[in-house]
N, C-alpha and C positions, 0 to 999 in steps of 0.2 A: 504494498500499499504504499503510496506517495503522500507525503504529509505537508500541508499549508506551515511552514515555519513562523511566517509572521502571525498566524491566528493562535499558535503555540506560544510564542513571543506575549503575544496579548493576555494570553489565560495565565502566564506564568507571573506578569506584572501584576494582573488584578489580585493574584493571591499571594505575591509579596506584601500587599497591603494589609491583608490578615494578620501577617506577625509585625506589623508595624510597633515599634518601642523605642522609647527615648528621644521621641521628637521625629527624625525621619529613618530611623534604622529598621531593617527587616531580616529575618533570618535567611541564609542563603541555603534552604535544603532543596534545590530544584536544579533540573538536568544543567550541566554545565554548561552545554552548547546553547542554551537557552541564554543561560547567565551572562554567557559572554557576548551574544549577539545584543542584549540589553546594555551592556556595558559600551559596545561599540556604537549604539545609538543614542548614546549620553542619556539614558535613563537611570543609571545607578553607577556607583562608584566599581573598580575593578575588583572583581569577585576572589581573584586569586590571592592566598595569602592565608594565614593562619586565625584571621579574626573569622568568628563563626556568623557574622552578619556583614550587611553591605548598607551604604547609605545611599538613600533617593537622591538624586537631583532635584532641584525645584520642579521642573517639567515633569521629571519621573514619578514623582508624588502625587502631582494633580492627574497625571494621566492614569495611575492605577487606581486613584479614587474612581476615576470616571468609570473604567473598564471594570471594575469590581461592580460597581452599580447595574452598569450595562448589562454585564455578562451574567450577573447569579443574583440581581434584584428581584423583588418578587413584584409582580405585574399587579397594577390595581384592578 
């Protein structure tokens, strides 16, 4: 099966918002390929390293909140 990586990246970015802590930090327990693409897109800080979390950029934080609502919010 061929996967749409941009849709996967949107879902990962949205789910990162669920692990939000200490302002704009999120736990980094997701696919490394997706995390690297989000970093390259300027949504998060570099996921490589010993830290167990990444920082959202200002744009990434807002986009992740929007995607969480869009992809997983209950419809009225």
